[in-house]
ROZA-572587 format. One record per residue (C-alpha): chain; z, x, y. Coordinates in nm, 2 decimals, padded with zeros to 4 digits, always signed. Layout:
BEGIN
+----+--------+--------+--------+
: ch :      w :      u :      v :
+----+--------+--------+--------+
:  A :      Z :      X :      Y :
...
+----+--------+--------+--------+
END
This chain:
BEGIN
+----+--------+--------+--------+
: ch :      w :      u :      v :
+----+--------+--------+--------+
:  A : -07.64 : -13.17 : +24.21 :
:  A : -07.95 : -13.39 : +24.23 :
:  A : -07.99 : -13.63 : +23.95 :
:  A : -08.17 : -13.93 : +23.81 :
:  A : -07.86 : -14.12 : +23.71 :
:  A : -07.91 : -14.41 : +23.96 :
:  A : -08.27 : -14.45 : +23.85 :
:  A : -08.17 : -14.46 : +23.48 :
:  A : -07.89 : -14.70 : +23.55 :
:  A : -08.10 : -14.95 : +23.75 :
:  A : -08.37 : -14.94 : +23.48 :
:  A : -08.10 : -15.08 : +23.24 :
:  A : -07.99 : -15.33 : +23.51 :
:  A : -07.64 : -15.18 : +23.49 :
:  A : -07.41 : -15.18 : +23.79 :
:  A : -07.20 : -14.88 : +23.87 :
:  A : -06.90 : -15.06 : +23.74 :
:  A : -07.07 : -15.14 : +23.41 :
:  A : -07.18 : -14.78 : +23.36 :
:  A : -06.83 : -14.66 : +23.45 :
:  A : -06.67 : -14.89 : +23.19 :
:  A : -06.91 : -14.76 : +22.92 :
:  A : -06.83 : -14.40 : +23.01 :
:  A : -06.45 : -14.46 : +23.06 :
:  A : -06.45 : -14.33 : +23.41 :
:  A : -06.40 : -14.49 : +23.75 :
:  A : -06.68 : -14.66 : +23.96 :
:  A : -06.61 : -14.41 : +24.23 :
:  A : -06.69 : -14.13 : +23.99 :
:  A : -07.03 : -14.28 : +23.91 :
:  A : -07.10 : -14.32 : +24.28 :
:  A : -07.00 : -13.96 : +24.35 :
:  A : -07.23 : -13.83 : +24.07 :
:  A : -07.52 : -14.04 : +24.19 :
:  A : -07.50 : -13.92 : +24.55 :
:  A : -07.45 : -13.56 : +24.45 :
:  A : -07.09 : -13.52 : +24.57 :
:  A : -06.95 : -13.46 : +24.22 :
:  A : -07.08 : -13.26 : +23.93 :
:  A : -06.98 : -13.41 : +23.60 :
:  A : -06.80 : -13.20 : +23.34 :
:  A : -07.02 : -13.07 : +23.06 :
:  A : -06.87 : -13.32 : +22.81 :
:  A : -06.93 : -13.61 : +23.05 :
:  A : -07.29 : -13.49 : +23.12 :
:  A : -07.36 : -13.48 : +22.75 :
:  A : -07.22 : -13.83 : +22.71 :
:  A : -07.44 : -13.96 : +22.98 :
:  A : -07.74 : -13.80 : +22.82 :
:  A : -07.65 : -13.96 : +22.49 :
:  A : -07.62 : -14.31 : +22.64 :
:  A : -07.96 : -14.29 : +22.81 :
:  A : -08.12 : -14.09 : +22.53 :
:  A : -08.26 : -13.83 : +22.77 :
:  A : -08.24 : -13.45 : +22.78 :
:  A : -07.99 : -13.32 : +23.02 :
:  A : -08.25 : -13.13 : +23.24 :
:  A : -08.43 : -13.47 : +23.29 :
:  A : -08.11 : -13.63 : +23.42 :
:  A : -07.95 : -13.35 : +23.61 :
:  A : -08.16 : -13.15 : +23.85 :
:  A : -08.05 : -12.85 : +24.05 :
:  A : -08.21 : -12.58 : +24.25 :
:  A : -07.97 : -12.34 : +24.08 :
:  A : -07.97 : -12.42 : +23.72 :
:  A : -07.63 : -12.49 : +23.58 :
:  A : -07.54 : -12.38 : +23.24 :
:  A : -07.60 : -12.71 : +23.06 :
:  A : -07.94 : -12.76 : +23.23 :
:  A : -08.05 : -12.44 : +23.05 :
:  A : -07.96 : -12.56 : +22.70 :
:  A : -08.25 : -12.60 : +22.46 :
:  A : -08.30 : -12.93 : +22.28 :
:  A : -08.15 : -12.77 : +21.96 :
:  A : -07.85 : -12.63 : +22.14 :
:  A : -07.80 : -12.97 : +22.31 :
:  A : -07.81 : -13.14 : +21.97 :
:  A : -07.56 : -12.88 : +21.83 :
:  A : -07.31 : -12.97 : +22.10 :
:  A : -07.36 : -13.34 : +22.04 :
:  A : -07.29 : -13.28 : +21.67 :
:  A : -06.98 : -13.08 : +21.77 :
:  A : -06.85 : -13.38 : +21.96 :
:  A : -06.92 : -13.59 : +21.65 :
:  A : -06.72 : -13.35 : +21.44 :
:  A : -06.43 : -13.38 : +21.67 :
:  A : -06.45 : -13.75 : +21.64 :
:  A : -06.47 : -13.74 : +21.26 :
:  A : -06.14 : -13.56 : +21.24 :
:  A : -05.98 : -13.75 : +21.52 :
:  A : -05.98 : -13.47 : +21.77 :
:  A : -06.10 : -13.56 : +22.12 :
:  A : -06.20 : -13.20 : +22.22 :
:  A : -06.46 : -12.94 : +22.14 :
:  A : -06.33 : -12.60 : +22.04 :
:  A : -06.50 : -12.31 : +21.87 :
:  A : -06.46 : -12.47 : +21.53 :
:  A : -06.64 : -12.79 : +21.64 :
:  A : -06.92 : -12.58 : +21.80 :
:  A : -06.95 : -12.39 : +21.47 :
:  A : -06.99 : -12.71 : +21.27 :
:  A : -07.24 : -12.84 : +21.52 :
:  A : -07.45 : -12.52 : +21.49 :
:  A : -07.45 : -12.55 : +21.11 :
:  A : -07.52 : -12.92 : +21.11 :
:  A : -07.81 : -12.89 : +21.36 :
:  A : -08.00 : -12.74 : +21.07 :
:  A : -08.32 : -12.62 : +21.24 :
:  A : -08.21 : -12.37 : +21.51 :
:  A : -08.19 : -11.99 : +21.47 :
:  A : -07.81 : -12.02 : +21.43 :
:  A : -07.85 : -12.26 : +21.13 :
:  A : -08.11 : -12.02 : +20.97 :
:  A : -07.87 : -11.72 : +21.01 :
:  A : -07.59 : -11.92 : +20.86 :
:  A : -07.81 : -12.02 : +20.56 :
:  A : -07.91 : -11.66 : +20.51 :
:  A : -07.54 : -11.56 : +20.51 :
:  A : -07.45 : -11.83 : +20.25 :
:  A : -07.26 : -12.06 : +20.49 :
:  A : -07.30 : -12.43 : +20.42 :
:  A : -07.18 : -12.73 : +20.61 :
:  A : -06.94 : -12.88 : +20.36 :
:  A : -06.75 : -12.56 : +20.30 :
:  A : -06.71 : -12.49 : +20.67 :
:  A : -06.59 : -12.85 : +20.73 :
:  A : -06.33 : -12.81 : +20.46 :
:  A : -06.20 : -12.49 : +20.60 :
:  A : -06.18 : -12.64 : +20.95 :
:  A : -05.98 : -12.93 : +20.83 :
:  A : -05.74 : -12.70 : +20.65 :
:  A : -05.67 : -12.51 : +20.97 :
:  A : -05.65 : -12.79 : +21.23 :
:  A : -05.59 : -13.10 : +21.02 :
:  A : -05.66 : -13.44 : +21.14 :
:  A : -05.59 : -13.57 : +21.49 :
:  A : -05.44 : -13.89 : +21.62 :
:  A : -05.77 : -14.06 : +21.69 :
:  A : -06.02 : -14.11 : +21.98 :
:  A : -05.93 : -14.26 : +22.32 :
:  A : -06.22 : -14.31 : +22.57 :
:  A : -06.54 : -14.11 : +22.57 :
:  A : -06.45 : -13.77 : +22.72 :
:  A : -06.47 : -13.47 : +22.49 :
:  A : -06.34 : -13.18 : +22.70 :
:  A : -06.39 : -12.83 : +22.58 :
:  A : -06.08 : -12.64 : +22.49 :
:  A : -06.01 : -12.31 : +22.66 :
:  A : -06.16 : -12.11 : +22.37 :
:  A : -06.45 : -12.36 : +22.36 :
:  A : -06.53 : -12.28 : +22.72 :
:  A : -06.49 : -11.91 : +22.65 :
:  A : -06.76 : -11.94 : +22.38 :
:  A : -06.99 : -12.11 : +22.62 :
:  A : -06.94 : -11.84 : +22.89 :
:  A : -07.01 : -11.57 : +22.63 :
:  A : -07.32 : -11.76 : +22.52 :
:  A : -07.45 : -11.74 : +22.88 :
:  A : -07.37 : -11.36 : +22.88 :
:  A : -07.56 : -11.32 : +22.56 :
:  A : -07.86 : -11.50 : +22.69 :
:  A : -07.86 : -11.28 : +23.00 :
:  A : -07.82 : -10.96 : +22.80 :
:  A : -08.13 : -11.06 : +22.59 :
:  A : -08.33 : -11.13 : +22.91 :
:  A : -08.36 : -11.50 : +22.83 :
:  A : -08.36 : -11.79 : +23.08 :
:  A : -08.24 : -12.04 : +22.83 :
:  A : -07.93 : -12.10 : +22.61 :
:  A : -08.02 : -12.17 : +22.24 :
:  A : -07.82 : -12.21 : +21.93 :
:  A : -07.86 : -11.83 : +21.87 :
:  A : -07.67 : -11.76 : +22.20 :
:  A : -07.40 : -12.02 : +22.12 :
:  A : -07.34 : -11.85 : +21.78 :
:  A : -07.31 : -11.51 : +21.94 :
:  A : -07.07 : -11.66 : +22.20 :
:  A : -06.86 : -11.82 : +21.92 :
:  A : -06.83 : -11.48 : +21.74 :
:  A : -06.70 : -11.31 : +22.05 :
:  A : -06.40 : -11.55 : +22.06 :
:  A : -06.22 : -11.34 : +21.80 :
:  A : -05.90 : -11.54 : +21.81 :
:  A : -06.08 : -11.88 : +21.78 :
:  A : -06.07 : -12.11 : +21.48 :
:  A : -06.44 : -12.06 : +21.41 :
:  A : -06.39 : -11.69 : +21.34 :
:  A : -06.10 : -11.78 : +21.11 :
:  A : -06.32 : -12.02 : +20.92 :
:  A : -06.59 : -11.76 : +20.88 :
:  A : -06.34 : -11.51 : +20.76 :
:  A : -06.22 : -11.76 : +20.50 :
:  A : -06.58 : -11.80 : +20.39 :
:  A : -06.60 : -11.42 : +20.35 :
:  A : -06.88 : -11.38 : +20.61 :
:  A : -06.96 : -11.03 : +20.72 :
:  A : -06.97 : -11.06 : +21.10 :
:  A : -07.19 : -10.75 : +21.15 :
:  A : -07.44 : -10.88 : +20.90 :
:  A : -07.43 : -11.23 : +21.07 :
:  A : -07.50 : -11.07 : +21.41 :
:  A : -07.78 : -10.87 : +21.27 :
:  A : -07.93 : -11.18 : +21.11 :
:  A : -07.93 : -11.38 : +21.43 :
:  A : -08.08 : -11.09 : +21.62 :
:  A : -08.35 : -11.06 : +21.36 :
:  A : -08.42 : -11.43 : +21.39 :
:  A : -08.44 : -11.39 : +21.77 :
:  A : -08.68 : -11.09 : +21.73 :
:  A : -08.90 : -11.29 : +21.49 :
:  A : -08.99 : -11.52 : +21.78 :
:  A : -09.18 : -11.24 : +21.94 :
:  A : -09.12 : -11.40 : +22.28 :
:  A : -08.92 : -11.26 : +22.57 :
:  A : -08.85 : -11.58 : +22.76 :
:  A : -08.76 : -11.42 : +23.09 :
:  A : -09.11 : -11.28 : +23.13 :
:  A : -09.30 : -11.60 : +23.08 :
:  A : -09.32 : -11.92 : +23.27 :
:  A : -09.67 : -12.06 : +23.28 :
:  A : -09.55 : -12.40 : +23.37 :
:  A : -09.75 : -12.55 : +23.66 :
:  A : -09.50 : -12.52 : +23.95 :
:  A : -09.66 : -12.59 : +24.29 :
:  A : -09.37 : -12.41 : +24.46 :
:  A : -09.47 : -12.07 : +24.32 :
:  A : -09.80 : -11.91 : +24.43 :
:  A : -09.83 : -11.73 : +24.10 :
:  A : -09.86 : -12.05 : +23.90 :
:  A : -10.13 : -12.31 : +23.89 :
:  A : -10.07 : -12.61 : +24.11 :
:  A : -09.99 : -12.95 : +23.99 :
:  A : -10.29 : -13.10 : +24.15 :
:  A : -10.52 : -13.29 : +23.91 :
:  A : -10.85 : -13.12 : +23.80 :
:  A : -11.15 : -13.19 : +24.01 :
:  A : -11.45 : -13.38 : +23.87 :
:  A : -11.65 : -13.07 : +23.77 :
:  A : -11.37 : -12.89 : +23.59 :
:  A : -11.28 : -13.22 : +23.41 :
:  A : -11.64 : -13.25 : +23.30 :
:  A : -11.64 : -12.89 : +23.18 :
:  A : -11.32 : -12.94 : +22.99 :
:  A : -11.47 : -13.24 : +22.81 :
:  A : -11.79 : -13.06 : +22.73 :
:  A : -11.61 : -12.75 : +22.59 :
:  A : -11.39 : -12.96 : +22.37 :
:  A : -11.69 : -13.15 : +22.24 :
:  A : -11.88 : -12.84 : +22.16 :
:  A : -11.59 : -12.67 : +21.98 :
:  A : -11.46 : -12.99 : +21.81 :
:  A : -11.80 : -13.06 : +21.65 :
:  A : -11.78 : -12.72 : +21.49 :
:  A : -11.41 : -12.70 : +21.40 :
:  A : -11.37 : -13.06 : +21.26 :
:  A : -11.62 : -13.04 : +20.97 :
:  A : -11.47 : -12.71 : +20.86 :
:  A : -11.11 : -12.84 : +20.89 :
:  A : -10.98 : -12.50 : +21.03 :
:  A : -10.74 : -12.63 : +21.29 :
:  A : -10.66 : -12.85 : +21.58 :
:  A : -10.80 : -12.87 : +21.94 :
:  A : -10.56 : -13.01 : +22.20 :
:  A : -10.64 : -13.13 : +22.55 :
:  A : -10.44 : -13.09 : +22.86 :
:  A : -10.21 : -13.38 : +22.80 :
:  A : -10.08 : -13.20 : +22.49 :
:  A : -09.90 : -12.86 : +22.47 :
:  A : -09.64 : -12.66 : +22.29 :
:  A : -09.27 : -12.60 : +22.33 :
:  A : -09.11 : -12.27 : +22.42 :
:  A : -08.77 : -12.16 : +22.27 :
:  A : -08.60 : -12.27 : +22.59 :
:  A : -08.73 : -12.63 : +22.55 :
:  A : -08.99 : -12.61 : +22.82 :
:  A : -09.32 : -12.77 : +22.75 :
:  A : -09.63 : -12.57 : +22.84 :
:  A : -09.97 : -12.74 : +22.85 :
:  A : -10.28 : -12.53 : +22.88 :
:  A : -10.60 : -12.71 : +22.98 :
:  A : -10.73 : -12.67 : +22.62 :
:  A : -10.56 : -12.51 : +22.32 :
:  A : -10.64 : -12.44 : +21.96 :
:  A : -10.40 : -12.41 : +21.66 :
:  A : -10.53 : -12.27 : +21.33 :
:  A : -10.45 : -12.47 : +21.02 :
:  A : -10.29 : -12.16 : +20.86 :
:  A : -10.03 : -12.13 : +21.14 :
:  A : -09.97 : -12.50 : +21.22 :
:  A : -09.88 : -12.63 : +20.87 :
:  A : -09.76 : -12.97 : +20.99 :
:  A : -09.87 : -13.17 : +21.29 :
:  A : -09.56 : -13.26 : +21.49 :
:  A : -09.51 : -13.60 : +21.65 :
:  A : -09.41 : -13.43 : +21.98 :
:  A : -09.49 : -13.06 : +22.04 :
:  A : -09.53 : -12.77 : +21.81 :
:  A : -09.28 : -12.49 : +21.86 :
:  A : -09.57 : -12.25 : +21.81 :
:  A : -09.79 : -12.05 : +22.05 :
:  A : -10.16 : -12.15 : +22.02 :
:  A : -10.42 : -11.91 : +21.88 :
:  A : -10.66 : -11.99 : +22.17 :
:  A : -10.60 : -12.12 : +22.52 :
:  A : -10.87 : -12.22 : +22.78 :
:  A : -10.81 : -12.25 : +23.15 :
:  A : -11.07 : -12.39 : +23.39 :
:  A : -11.05 : -12.31 : +23.76 :
:  A : -11.05 : -12.62 : +23.96 :
:  A : -11.15 : -12.65 : +24.33 :
:  A : -10.78 : -12.65 : +24.42 :
:  A : -10.68 : -12.33 : +24.23 :
:  A : -10.67 : -11.97 : +24.35 :
:  A : -10.85 : -11.75 : +24.10 :
:  A : -10.57 : -11.49 : +24.10 :
:  A : -10.31 : -11.76 : +24.00 :
:  A : -10.53 : -11.87 : +23.71 :
:  A : -10.57 : -11.51 : +23.60 :
:  A : -10.19 : -11.45 : +23.61 :
:  A : -10.14 : -11.76 : +23.40 :
:  A : -10.39 : -11.64 : +23.15 :
:  A : -10.20 : -11.31 : +23.13 :
:  A : -09.87 : -11.49 : +23.06 :
:  A : -10.03 : -11.67 : +22.77 :
:  A : -10.14 : -11.34 : +22.63 :
:  A : -09.78 : -11.21 : +22.67 :
:  A : -09.66 : -11.50 : +22.46 :
:  A : -09.88 : -11.40 : +22.17 :
:  A : -10.20 : -11.60 : +22.23 :
:  A : -10.49 : -11.42 : +22.04 :
:  A : -10.77 : -11.52 : +22.28 :
:  A : -10.77 : -11.67 : +22.62 :
:  A : -11.07 : -11.80 : +22.81 :
:  A : -11.10 : -11.85 : +23.19 :
:  A : -11.39 : -12.07 : +23.28 :
:  A : -11.49 : -12.04 : +23.65 :
:  A : -11.74 : -12.31 : +23.77 :
:  A : -11.77 : -12.14 : +24.11 :
:  A : -11.92 : -11.82 : +23.97 :
:  A : -12.05 : -11.99 : +23.65 :
:  A : -11.88 : -11.73 : +23.43 :
:  A : -11.65 : -11.73 : +23.13 :
:  A : -11.40 : -11.45 : +23.11 :
:  A : -11.27 : -11.36 : +22.76 :
:  A : -10.92 : -11.21 : +22.74 :
:  A : -10.77 : -11.04 : +22.44 :
:  A : -10.45 : -10.84 : +22.42 :
:  A : -10.50 : -10.47 : +22.48 :
:  A : -10.87 : -10.52 : +22.55 :
:  A : -11.08 : -10.52 : +22.87 :
:  A : -11.18 : -10.86 : +23.00 :
:  A : -11.53 : -10.95 : +22.89 :
:  A : -11.71 : -11.16 : +23.16 :
:  A : -12.00 : -11.37 : +23.04 :
:  A : -12.27 : -11.52 : +23.26 :
:  A : -12.54 : -11.78 : +23.22 :
:  A : -12.78 : -11.70 : +22.94 :
:  A : -12.51 : -11.51 : +22.74 :
:  A : -12.34 : -11.65 : +22.44 :
:  A : -11.97 : -11.70 : +22.40 :
:  A : -11.83 : -11.61 : +22.06 :
:  A : -11.47 : -11.60 : +21.92 :
:  A : -11.54 : -11.45 : +21.58 :
:  A : -11.17 : -11.38 : +21.49 :
:  A : -11.10 : -11.76 : +21.51 :
:  A : -11.44 : -11.92 : +21.47 :
:  A : -11.67 : -11.70 : +21.26 :
:  A : -12.03 : -11.81 : +21.32 :
:  A : -11.96 : -12.03 : +21.62 :
:  A : -12.14 : -11.96 : +21.95 :
:  A : -12.19 : -12.14 : +22.28 :
:  A : -12.44 : -12.05 : +22.55 :
:  A : -12.25 : -12.03 : +22.88 :
:  A : -12.50 : -12.23 : +23.07 :
:  A : -12.44 : -12.53 : +22.84 :
:  A : -12.09 : -12.57 : +22.99 :
:  A : -12.20 : -12.68 : +23.33 :
:  A : -12.25 : -13.05 : +23.41 :
:  A : -12.62 : -13.15 : +23.40 :
:  A : -12.80 : -13.25 : +23.72 :
:  A : -12.96 : -13.59 : +23.66 :
:  A : -13.27 : -13.70 : +23.85 :
+----+--------+--------+--------+
END
């Protein structure tokens, strides 16, 4: 498995021996991981990610995604919290009961929401877990291997993700996986808490449906290895100028009215699987984006704008526009400097192509705003 472990280690000025000591493994193990001859266990991979404070997918790269590379940020945090729960009770392992506690303690994932709706709280669950497994002998080293039933829960989570047509593993899939280990401690704990399993499953499926996104069908990330996607090449001068002009025109109308937020291409939004998607320009209405996040909103924009650069194939940009519509974007604009047109896309509507002299309007988002198409093109100075 390809990885960035050597890069991260050298950035800290750590030798292989120093990192091995921190992790409680041999120097040979670190070397084998770095050169791709050894894939770390899931627990060791999580520990490495904790030490370097980086997401697993950033550290461990693979042409064929392994299970833990597909974890969302929230699922990853739930597992880290599960490890912490094992440490709290002196158990150096992660079973279904630790995963259960991690899912509840994570607090923001779909699993946590389903537990809250079912009346399950963290303190009560921790109390029942301790009654069943008691306290362990303490922690030795840094490895937190998964128990047999813990591994079963992970395997079932993968199956649940596949059945739902998802390309990622979130807290919702982990919860469904835990419930399938019927002889696990987690199920015993939920029985003690008088949880109706059928209702809990229906609650998590309802939460999944509420997203309105089928992750397997969308991937508008700019991957140069796929001809359907936009390339990773930078925008040309003209498309960059057009992007700036469009943002300026729209911002000058949106800002005084305080109706939302306009984000440039360095920003973006986060999919349920943790992937970050960055349209050239996006708009989020104030009604939908209640709080401005420090990183990325977990919310599909109301409007996206793509501008065809000199390096793009038109069909690739059109397909990306369609993917945004499939996500739930209300309006998508494709600005083509070559034909000097603006194509307006709406779900279940024909594409409206505007030419020079015509006015662009998006009345459902910006009532009263209009922009003459010819104003988008860079001026020709004498």
